[in-house]
C-alpha angles and dihedrals in degrees: 000000000000094000122063107256113192125216089248091062113119089229090067094050090047093063109105121233120225099185110215095195095234114164128250107242134194111252096200110113091030102058136024104261124204116212099216092102128094143338094175091054092066092215096314091115094072092066131092137163110276093243092056092049091049090055093047090055089050090050093049090054088057095055121106115270113282097026129105138179115257109211116210109164138000126156118033120189112244092240091054091047089056091051092052093047095047093045092054092043089052090052091052092046091053091049095044108029090166093062119106122240090254092052091049091051092049094047092046091052091064086074109017124032119236105261097241094061103024113144091208091060089055091054086242101112135068134192109211146144141196127274139175117251089265091058098256108144122234123232109266095170102259137030112271112268093022106155123231088253095050094046099037087238095309089123088072107103094233095042115146097202094082133088124273089246093054091047091052092049091051088052092053091049093046095047093055097043094043092050089053092055103260125130129216128231097229097217091059119046091197098053118093131162146181131195099013129112094266091052090049092052092046095049100035094244112161094234144359117264096210131047131184111307139190118224109230116249112263092253090055096050120098 
């Protein structure tokens, strides 16, 4: 996609889902996991669909020597996704009381996916960055999860108001993840996905592989 298509776009919601039934798996032990996210997830955030994890491992193997992926957040329960979306929409509504409901939804979707189509709630999306082998993060231009307002748009993957070093680091990250089959959400340099509706639209796949999922309670997990 050459244009920026937001998650709120009707073309994303129109993509059918043919749920493949693949399990959500714990990524700890496979990837370096940062602990900044998220107390209200109760450990859910360290899970992804197996196919997404496989592709992240493939991407990591493609990185230049001495670099690793730093995993921050994967699966997000649908109820929590709704809280995040509504909270950000409320902030925008307070700042722009003249905006219509449709405009609020569109603007909110630059930063938080509408709950009904959110890739994180399908276990299909990951928020991540690059780090050296010792865990020191590289400069990617903005803090992860910086909103468009906070970053003056520098959170957009193709933003020009970042340093040459940050731009180069984003290119390294994108080359590895893209080669492994993941797609980026272009308003967030850190957000990549595979198998969800946005991925299907971006790649021309006939359907998404993963729909919204509920992580089993700990006592129900094998």
